[in-house]
C-alpha positions as CSV (number, residue, x, y, z in Angstrom):
1,M,-6.9,2.0,33.5
2,A,-7.0,0.5,29.9
3,K,-4.3,1.2,27.4
4,T,-5.0,3.8,24.7
5,L,-5.4,2.2,21.3
6,Y,-5.6,3.9,17.9
7,K,-6.9,2.7,14.6
8,I,-4.8,4.2,11.8
9,T,-6.2,4.2,8.2
10,F,-3.7,5.1,5.5
11,H,-3.0,4.8,1.7
12,N,-0.1,2.5,0.6
13,H,0.5,1.5,-3.0
14,G,-3.1,1.8,-4.2
15,K,-4.5,0.1,-1.1
16,I,-6.0,1.3,2.1
17,Y,-4.4,-0.2,5.2
18,E,-6.1,-0.3,8.6
19,L,-3.7,-1.0,11.5
20,Y,-4.0,-0.7,15.3
21,A,-1.3,0.9,17.5
22,E,-0.6,2.0,21.0
23,R,1.1,5.3,20.2
24,V,0.6,7.9,17.5
25,T,2.6,11.2,17.6
26,S,3.6,13.9,15.1
27,G,7.2,12.9,15.6
28,S,10.5,14.5,14.9
29,L,10.4,14.2,11.1
30,W,8.5,17.1,9.6
31,G,5.5,15.9,7.6
32,F,5.4,12.4,9.0
33,I,3.3,10.7,11.7
34,E,5.0,8.2,14.0
35,V,3.0,5.1,14.7
36,A,4.5,2.7,17.4
37,G,3.4,-0.4,19.3
38,L,1.5,-2.0,16.4
39,A,-1.1,-4.5,17.7
40,F,-1.7,-7.8,16.0
41,D,-4.0,-10.7,16.9
42,V,-2.3,-13.8,18.3
43,H,-3.9,-17.0,17.0
44,D,-3.2,-20.2,18.7
45,G,-5.8,-22.3,16.8
46,L,-5.9,-23.6,13.2
47,V,-8.0,-20.7,11.8
48,V,-5.7,-17.9,10.6
49,D,-6.8,-14.6,9.1
50,P,-4.7,-14.2,5.9
51,T,-4.9,-10.4,6.0
52,E,-3.7,-10.3,9.6
53,E,-0.8,-12.7,8.7
54,R,0.1,-10.5,5.7
55,L,0.2,-7.4,7.9
56,R,2.2,-9.2,10.5
57,D,4.7,-10.3,7.8
58,E,5.0,-6.8,6.5
59,F,5.1,-4.8,9.7
60,G,5.8,-7.4,12.5
61,G,9.4,-6.3,13.1
62,T,8.7,-2.6,12.9
63,R,9.4,-0.5,16.0
64,V,8.2,2.8,14.7
65,L,6.3,3.3,11.4
66,H,6.8,6.8,9.8
67,L,3.8,7.6,7.6
68,P,3.6,10.7,5.4
69,M,0.8,13.0,6.5
70,Q,-0.6,12.9,3.0
71,S,-1.2,9.2,3.2
72,I,-3.2,9.3,6.4
73,V,-7.0,9.0,5.9
74,R,-8.0,8.9,9.6
75,I,-6.7,8.2,13.1
76,E,-9.3,7.1,15.6
77,E,-8.9,6.4,19.4
78,V,-10.8,3.2,20.0
79,E,-11.7,1.1,23.1
80,K,-10.7,-2.3,21.7
81,K,-8.9,-3.7,18.7
82,G,-11.0,-4.6,15.7
83,Q,-10.1,-6.4,12.5
84,S,-7.1,-5.1,10.7
85,A,-7.6,-4.9,6.9
86,I,-6.2,-4.1,3.6
87,R,-8.7,-2.7,1.1
88,D,-8.6,-1.7,-2.5
89,A,-8.5,2.1,-2.7
90,A,-10.8,2.3,-5.7
91,S,-13.5,-0.2,-4.8
92,G,-13.1,-0.4,-1.0
93,E,-13.3,-4.2,-1.1
94,T,-11.1,-6.3,1.2
95,V,-8.0,-7.5,-0.5
96,V,-7.4,-11.1,0.3
97,T,-5.1,-13.4,-1.6
98,P,-7.2,-16.5,-2.4
99,F,-5.8,-19.9,-1.7
100,P,-4.2,-21.2,-4.9
101,L,-6.2,-23.9,-6.6
102,P,-4.6,-26.6,-8.7
103,A,-4.6,-26.0,-12.5
104,K,-7.0,-27.9,-14.6
105,P,-5.3,-30.7,-16.6
106,R,-5.5,-30.2,-20.4
């Protein structure tokens, strides 16, 4: 039997985050959703997704994430993990920090 996997979409500081987790419960804190067992891709090659790395840096050491119910947009039970994302709340476009380019000499 396959593990249950959830896609959690929520607002955080003007952005919409999409994370995957193994457990979602209403929890013991009133007004909060507990999200545990966060799932991140493991990359062994040279190609690294900057959004996935940013999410891993921010939430990698988190055992349980307590999200206010008001910030939750959607919780979906999915069959397999898709691409985690951070999107701009206003435009819906993916937020990716571009690789810094050298400044033009004057």
